[in-house]
C-alpha positions in Angstrom: 130.9 26.6 53.9 128.7 28.5 51.4 126.5 29.5 54.2 129.6 30.8 56.3 130.9 32.9 53.6 127.5 34.7 53.0 127.1 35.2 56.6 130.8 36.7 56.8 129.6 39.0 53.8 126.7 40.0 55.7 128.5 41.0 59.0 131.0 43.0 56.8 128.1 45.1 55.5 126.1 45.7 58.3 129.7 46.7 60.0 130.4 49.3 57.1 126.7 50.6 57.6 127.2 51.2 61.2 130.4 52.8 60.7 129.1 55.2 58.0 126.2 56.1 60.2 128.3 56.8 63.4 130.3 58.7 61.2 127.5 61.0 59.8 126.6 61.4 63.4 129.9 62.5 64.7 130.0 65.1 61.8 126.6 66.4 62.6 127.9 66.9 66.2 130.9 68.7 65.2 129.0 71.2 63.1 126.7 71.9 65.7 129.5 72.6 68.6 130.0 76.0 67.6 126.0 76.7 68.1 126.3 75.2 71.6 129.3 77.2 72.3 127.4 80.3 71.4 124.5 79.3 73.5 126.9 78.6 76.5 128.3 82.3 76.0 124.9 83.8 75.4 123.8 82.5 78.6 126.4 83.8 80.9 124.3 87.1 81.8 120.9 85.4 81.4 119.7 87.0 84.5 121.3 90.6 84.6 120.4 93.8 83.0 121.7 93.7 79.4 123.7 96.8 79.0 122.1 97.6 75.6 118.6 98.5 77.2 117.6 101.9 75.9 117.3 104.2 78.5 117.9 101.8 81.0 120.7 101.0 83.4 123.4 98.3 84.3 123.8 96.5 87.5 126.6 93.9 88.3 124.6 91.5 90.3 121.8 89.1 89.4 118.5 91.0 90.3 116.0 88.4 89.4 115.1 85.2 91.0 115.6 82.4 88.4 113.9 78.9 89.2 116.9 76.2 89.1 115.1 74.3 86.5 115.0 77.2 84.0 117.2 76.5 81.0 119.5 79.2 80.4 119.6 78.1 76.6 116.2 79.9 76.2 117.8 83.3 76.5 118.6 85.0 73.2 119.4 88.5 71.6 116.6 91.0 72.9 116.9 93.1 69.8 116.3 89.9 67.4 112.8 88.8 66.4 111.1 86.2 68.7 112.4 82.4 68.0 110.1 80.4 65.9 109.4 76.9 66.8 108.8 74.0 64.5 105.6 73.0 66.4 102.1 74.8 66.3 98.9 74.5 68.1 97.2 71.3 67.5 94.7 71.5 64.5 92.7 68.9 66.1 91.9 70.6 69.6 89.2 68.9 71.5 86.4 71.0 72.5 86.2 72.7 76.0 83.8 70.2 77.6 85.9 67.3 76.9 89.0 69.0 77.9 87.2 69.9 81.1 85.7 66.3 81.8 89.3 65.2 81.6 89.7 67.0 85.1 87.8 67.0 88.4 85.1 69.8 87.8 84.5 70.6 91.2 88.0 72.4 91.5 87.5 74.6 88.6 85.7 78.0 89.0 84.7 80.8 86.3 82.1 81.9 84.2 82.7 79.7 81.4 85.8 77.1 82.4 85.1 75.0 79.4 85.5 78.0 76.9 88.5 79.3 78.6 90.2 75.8 78.7 89.4 75.3 74.8 90.7 78.9 73.9 94.0 78.2 75.8 94.1 74.8 73.8 94.4 76.2 70.6 95.5 80.0 71.4 98.2 81.4 69.0 99.0 84.4 71.3 98.6 84.4 75.3 99.1 87.8 77.2 100.2 87.8 80.9 99.9 90.8 83.1 103.3 90.9 85.2 102.5 92.3 88.6 100.9 90.0 91.1 100.9 87.4 88.2 104.1 86.6 86.4 105.8 87.8 89.6 104.4 87.5 92.8 104.5 91.1 94.1 103.5 94.6 92.7 106.5 96.2 91.4 105.5 99.8 91.8 104.7 98.9 95.6 107.9 97.4 96.1 109.5 100.6 94.5 107.6 102.5 97.0 108.6 100.7 100.0 112.3 101.3 99.2 111.7 105.1 99.0 109.7 104.9 102.0 106.2 105.7 100.5 104.8 102.1 101.0 101.5 102.3 102.5 100.6 105.5 100.7 101.1 103.7 97.4 99.6 100.4 98.1 96.3 102.1 98.9 96.3 103.4 95.7 97.4 100.1 94.0 94.4 98.2 95.8 91.8 100.8 94.4 93.4 100.5 90.8 93.5 96.7 90.9 90.0 96.3 92.5 88.6 98.7 89.8 87.6 101.4 91.9 89.1 104.0 90.5 90.5 104.8 86.8 94.0 103.3 86.4 95.4 106.5 84.9 94.5 108.5 87.8 96.0 105.9 90.3 99.2 105.6 88.1 99.5 109.4 88.1 99.0 109.7 91.7 101.3 107.0 92.5 104.3 108.4 90.3 104.0 111.7 91.9 104.2 110.4 95.5 107.5 108.5 94.6 109.1 110.6 91.7 111.5 107.6 91.1 114.8 108.1 89.3 116.9 105.8 87.4 118.9 105.4 90.3 116.0 104.7 92.8 114.8 101.8 90.3 118.3 100.3 90.0 118.7 100.3 94.0 115.3 99.1 94.1 115.9 96.0 92.1 119.4 95.5 93.6 117.9 95.7 97.3 114.6 93.5 96.3 115.0 91.3 93.4 111.8 90.5 91.4 110.7 86.8 92.0 108.7 84.7 89.5 105.5 83.2 90.4 105.7 79.4 90.7 105.1 77.5 87.7 104.9 80.5 85.3 108.5 79.9 83.6 107.4 76.3 82.9 104.0 77.8 81.2 105.6 80.2 79.1 108.1 77.5 78.2 105.4 75.0 77.0 103.6 78.0 75.3 107.0 78.8 73.3 107.7 75.3 72.4 103.7 74.8 71.0 104.6 77.7 68.7 102.3 80.1 70.7 103.4 83.7 70.9 103.8 85.0 74.6 103.2 88.9 75.2 103.7 90.9 78.8 101.0 93.6 78.9 101.2 95.4 82.0 100.6 98.8 83.5 103.8 98.3 85.6 107.2 100.1 84.2 109.0 98.7 81.3 112.3 99.1 83.2 111.5 96.6 85.7 109.6 94.3 83.3 112.5 94.0 80.7 114.6 91.7 83.2 111.4 89.4 83.7 111.2 89.3 80.0 114.8 88.3 79.3 114.5 85.5 82.0 111.4 84.1 80.3 112.7 84.4 76.9 109.9 87.1 75.7 111.6 89.7 73.3 111.4 93.1 74.2 108.8 94.1 71.3 106.4 91.8 72.9 106.3 93.9 76.2 103.5 96.5 76.2 103.9 98.7 79.6 104.6 102.2 80.9 107.5 104.0 80.3 109.0 106.6 82.9 110.5 109.4 81.4 113.8 111.1 83.1 115.8 114.1 82.6 119.5 114.1 81.3 120.4 113.7 85.2 118.1 110.6 85.5 115.6 112.3 87.6 112.1 111.7 87.3 109.8 114.1 85.0 106.8 111.9 84.2 105.4 108.9 82.0 104.5 108.6 78.7 100.7 108.9 78.4 101.0 107.5 74.4 101.7 104.0 76.0 98.1 102.2 75.7 98.7 100.8 79.3 98.8 104.2 80.9 95.2 104.6 81.0 92.0 102.9 81.8 90.9 100.5 79.1 94.6 100.3 78.1 94.8 96.2 78.1 91.9 95.9 75.6 93.5 98.7 73.5 97.0 97.1 73.7 95.4 93.6 72.7 93.4 95.0 69.7 96.6 96.5 68.6 98.6 93.0 68.8 95.8 91.4 67.4 95.6 93.7 64.2 99.1 93.7 63.7 99.9 90.2 63.8 96.5 88.6 62.8 96.2 86.1 65.7 93.1 84.0 65.6 92.7 83.1 69.4 93.9 85.1 72.2 94.1 84.7 75.9 94.6 87.1 78.6 95.9 86.1 82.2 96.1 88.5 85.0 95.0 89.2 88.6 93.5 92.5 88.2 90.2 94.4 87.0 92.3 96.0 84.2 93.1 92.4 83.1 89.4 91.6 83.0 88.6 94.5 80.7 90.8 92.8 78.0 88.0 90.3 76.9 87.3 91.2 74.2 89.4 91.5 72.4 91.0 88.2 74.2 88.7 85.4 73.6 89.1 84.3 77.0 90.2 85.9 80.4 92.1 83.6 83.0 91.8 85.4 86.3 94.9 84.6 88.5 94.4 84.5 92.2 97.8 82.9 93.1 99.4 85.9 94.7 96.1 88.0 95.5 92.5 86.9 94.9 90.2 89.6 94.0 86.6 89.2 94.2 85.9 91.4 91.3 88.1 89.5 89.1 87.0 86.0 90.0 83.3 87.2 89.3 84.3 88.4 85.6 87.0 85.5 84.8 86.0 82.9 82.4 88.3 80.4 84.4 90.1 81.5 88.0 92.9 79.6 89.0 95.2 79.8 92.1 98.3 78.2 90.2 99.4 77.4 86.7 99.6 73.7 86.7 96.5 72.7 85.0 97.3 75.3 82.5 100.7 73.8 81.7 98.9 70.5 81.3 96.3 71.5 78.7 99.3 73.2 76.8 101.3 70.5 76.8 98.4 67.9 75.9 97.5 70.0 73.0 100.9 70.3 71.3 101.8 68.6 68.1 
């Protein structure tokens, strides 16, 4: 009988403890409801142009292809600071040789693959080119096609990306050919929505979760890159790209030559500005073109991307040359706290 009473008291104590715990969890969940509601509300226009884009334009339809697995909770106020994640790159990062040894070495090419893998594993900032890297085409060529100037502009793009002409000369020549107005750009993106390269959204998400800052450093146009940044959860102040100028009627007048990416050697200049401003210790540049290869240094490693166009000149200079983002995603995920 005494044992029965003790067991009864024990059951009452346990029951009260469980009830108290569940009540606390319910209160916590209720407190979170406003945040969840706000997140749902903010995701409504995740893929559309923000009406607050400075000097930009609004559109009613969804212009950008978004893979179905992208979580809309990653969208945020474009005018706010970049979100801060709890985790940071692993301080016990293995050396590059160990990372490379964990994969089939025959499938990896580059000047120093092990070094690039190690830099990616511990990078506190990763900079991506946009055209033919983050998206699967060249934005300016798409724009030219819609204006009936495709072949002429594509020839200049190829020369610039292969490193056969100074970038500023190619940029000026292409813009002079198409002279796009605000309306032209809006119509272009309406008729030909830009598409993300497979896997880039998961790579950016993995970097963000780890606490690594992501930048879009491009010789393309800010107006066409901002919606891409919004989908990827990259704040607009982390876009380094070219600004097209317009008159009061929205007609083309030129481009801002003060942008670092408007000239040859612009990407190393942009990365130097980023590194000095934020004090990053390890930066990686990812891109498909000769101007991206120029970014090392200040980048500690250059990963050439050939998933859209494999350029021989880039493959020769890349620390590591990849055709997709899968191994990069795996390295980032394995080297997170």
